[in-house]
N, C-alpha and C positions, 0 to 999 in steps of 0.2 A: 191496604196492602201490608203484608207482613212477610218478612224474610225473602223479599224478592219476588213474592207471588201476589197477584191481585185476585181478589175474590169477589164474584159477582153472581147474578142470577139471570135466567132467560127462559123463554119459552121455545120448544123445539117439537114440531109435528105432534101436537096433542099432549105433551108432557112439559113439566117445569123442572128445571135443573139448577143445581149449584154448580158454578165453574170456578176452577183455579187456572189462572193465566200467568205465563211467565212475564214479569214486569219488564224485562229487557227486550223481548222479541215479540210479545203478544201471542205466542203459541199456546194452545191449550195443553195444560198438564193433565187435567182430568175434568170430566163432566158427569155428574151423577144426578139421576132422576130422584126427586123427593115427592112428586105428586103426578100421578098419571091422569091429571086433568089440567086444562089451561083455563085460568080465570079469564072471563070474557066480558068486556064491556066496550062501549063506543068510543071511549077515549084512548084504548089501547089494551091489549091482552097481556096476560102473563103476571109474573111476580112484581111486587112494588117496593120490596125492601132491600136494604144493604145487609149482606151477611156479617155477622159478629164473630170475631176470632178470639179465642181465649186458650192460650197454651197449645196443646196438641189437637184442639178441636175447632170446628167452625160450625156456626148455627145459622140455618136458613129457614125462611118462613114462606110458604107459597101464598099465592094470592087468595086461595080458597081456605087457607088456615092450617096447613100441615107444617109443623114445626119439626125439623130434622137436626140432630147432631151427627156430624161427620168427622172422620179422622182427617186431620188438616193435610197430611203429606199425601195420602193416597185416595181419599175421598170415600172410604168405606163407611156405609151408614151404621152408627152405633145404635141409635134409637129414633123413633118417630112418635109424635103425639098430634092428634087432630084437634085443634082448638074448638071446633064445632061439635064433632061426634063424640070426643072423649071428655071435654071440659065444659060442654054446654054453652059455648060461646055463640054469638050471632054475627053472621057475615053482613057487613055493611055494603052500601051501594057501590063503593069503589074498591072493595076487597080489604084484606088485611094488609097494612102498609108499614107497620112499626118495625123498627130494628130492635131486637130483643136485647135485653140488658143482662150482662153477666156480673154477678156480685159474689165473690168467694165461691162457696160450693153450689150456688143457685143460679139458674137462668130465669129471668123474670119477663112475663109478657102479659098482654091485656086482652084476654078473650071476650071480655064483657058478658060474663055469664051470670045467670041467676044464682050460682053458687059463689060467685065472687067476681067483681070486675076485673081484678088483677090476680095473677097466680105466680107462684114461684115453684119451679120444678128442680129436683136434683139434676145438676148439669151432666152427670155421668150416666144416669139411668132413665131420666124423664119422669120419675115418680113425683107426685105432688107433695110439696113440702108444706106450703100454706096458701090459702086463698083469702081475699078481703071479705070475709063473711058479712061484715057490717056495711059494705058498699057493694051493690049488685047492679049498678047502672051498666047500659050498653057501652061498648067501646066506641072510639072514634079513629083518627088516623095519626095521631101524635105517638112519639117514642118516649118512653120513660127515661128519667135521669136519676143519678144517685147523688145525694147530698148528706152532709153532717151538720146538724144543727142542735144546739143544746146538749152536745155530748151524745147524740143518738143518730145512728145512720138511718136514713130514710129514702124511700123511692117516691119521686114526684112525677105525677102524670096529669095529663090534661085530657078531659073527655068532653062530651057535648055540652053539659050544663054544669060541670064542675071542674075545679083543679083540687087536687088532694095529695096528701103525703102519707105513706104507709110505712110502718116499721119494718125495716129490711129483714129483721130476724123472724118476726112473728106474723107479719101481714096486717097487724092491728092498724086501723086507720087513726093517725095522729091528729089530723086536721083536715078540713075541707072548706072550700069556699065557692059561692055561686059564680058562674060564668055564663054569659048569654050567647052561647055558641048557636050558630045557624048553618044548616045544610051540610057543612063539612068543616071540621075543626082539625087542623093539620099541623101547624108549627109546633116544634119542641119547646118545653118550658125552658126558662133560664133561671138558675139559682145563683145568688151572690150575696154574701154578707147578711144573711138572715132575711133577704127579700126574694120573692118569686115573681117573675115576670112572664105573662102569657099574651099572646095575641092570636087573632084569627081573621079571615076575610069575611066577605058577605056583610060588609058595613059594621061588623062587630068591634073591631079595634083592639086596643091593648088594655090590660089591667095590671097593676102592681099591688102586691100584698106583702105586708110585714109579718113574719111568723111570730107566734106567740099564743099558746093555748089552742083550744080546739076550733076556734073561729079566728083566722087571721084578720089583721086590720087592713082595709082597703086604703092604699096610700093615694092612688089616682086612677082615673079612667081617662083614656086618650084616644082621639081618632087620627093621630098623626102617624100611626103605624098600623095600617090595616093590612097585615100580611096574609095573603091568601095561602100561598105555599112558597117554597124556596128558602124559608127560614130567616132568622134574625141572629146576628153575631154580636156579642158583647166584647168591646175592646176599650180598655182604659176608661171605664165609666160611660162609654157611649155605645148605642146600639145602631147597627147598620143592617139595612135590608130594603126590600122593595114594598112600598105601600100602594094599595089600590087608589088610595087618595094622595096624589102628589108625587108619585114616582119614587125613585131611589131616595132614601131617607137616613139622616143621622138624627138620632133621638136621645136625649139625656136619660140615663137609666133611672136615676133617683127622683127626677121631677116630671118626666114625661114629655118635657117641653121639646118642641122642634128646634133642632140646630140648623139644619138645612134640608132642602129637597131638590131633586133634579131629575129631568126627563131626557137625559142624553142617551140613554139606553132603555130598551123595552123591558117589560116585566120579566123576572127570572129569579134565579138562585145565585148564591155566592158562597165563597169560602174565604178564610183569612190566612195569610201567610207573610211574615216578615214585613209587617207594617203596611200591607196592601190587601185589597180585596180583589179576588178573581170572580168577576160577574158574568153570567151567561144569560143571554136573552133567549127565553123559550120560544119565541115565534120565528126567529130566523137564524139562530145559532151564532150570533155575534158574541165574541168573548172580549171583555174589556179588563184591563188592569188599572185599578184605581187606588190612589193612596187613601188610606184610612185616616182621614184628617177632619177636624172640626171646622176647617177653612173652606169647606165646599167640596164639590165634585172635582177632583184633581186627577184627570185621566192621563195615564202614561203611554197608552197604546191600545190598539184593538185589532182583531182579525176575525174572519168568518169561517166557521167549520165547513170544510169541503173535502171530499163529497158528502152529501147528506143522504140519509136513508130513503129508499122508495117504498118502504113497508109501513110507514107511519099511517095511522088511521087519520081521516080528515079532521077530527076534533082533537087529535093528539098533538103534543108539543114536545120540545127538548127539555125534560124535567130532571134528568140525572145531575146530581150535583157534582161539580169539579173536585179533583183530588190533586194535591201537590205534595210531593215527597221526593227527597234526595235530588232536587233540582229538575224534576220532571212533572209536568202537568198532564194529568190523564182525564180525558173527556169521553162521553159516550153518547151515541144517538142510535137507539134501537140496537141493531146487530153490529154497528160499527163502533170500535173502540180506537181512540186516538191517543198518542203519546207525543208530547212536545218537550224539547230541551229548553228549560227556563232558568238554568243555572246561571248565576252572575259571571260575566266574562271578564 
């Protein structure tokens, strides 16, 4: 949400659109088609990413790989690039899912092309600035992050069998490390104080690397946080998220040791705000407020989303992450968007 407007994406009668919604009323300000196809699979159709807002522009990526730059106020399309047709990318089984990264004059994404796994485009024209020519692996489902280490800005990304860092200015690969991804690698990497933490589901678990040279040092491997999707959050040296082994988990960032695990809520995603986690169960739409504490699962309350969509596919779940801003909690289930007043009274 930026300037009182929520930006999201959706599928509508054979087309995928970027939408701008009034945050106070939920009314649609504009809805613009960026792809005249709807990505289709058995878990749910349509786009999978969160739009990225930068200044006067918003960037949206369709499930099939069309990246569009739109004017933020009116939604006019400035440029479009097809990650498959134009950049040689390969569409994966669950579509393109990353939220693209804007860094200075560049917008960075991961088409997984034989010309370069990652690419930077001029954010105002869509023209290619650089590609990681010395790394040409296929993409997966994670989103890139920006970090500064050793006086150099770099983009860090997790793909199927590797985690790597690329020079933000040139695209040169600064380092890479092996990662035993299986089936689908989804969670976003975490960088802190010279260390990179990555995790994935399908029994893969977590890895911590200490940066230094072309081959980072492996600090630990751990099966305490097997995060399929839903993400992991770092708060005061501790990681919080759902693990396929053990349920909701608090893990020490530097050592990988388990602090606690709890199964009071089903598998899902979370966000952090004001010392608390807002956790959403993907299977039934239960929303729980939990203190971000090393003392265990300290739940403050919960409720269940109602009504819920009737359009979800049988294998689909509630996968949209919660957003909290200006005392309001925003949630979504397919075509339904909810807003709750959560401001302290």
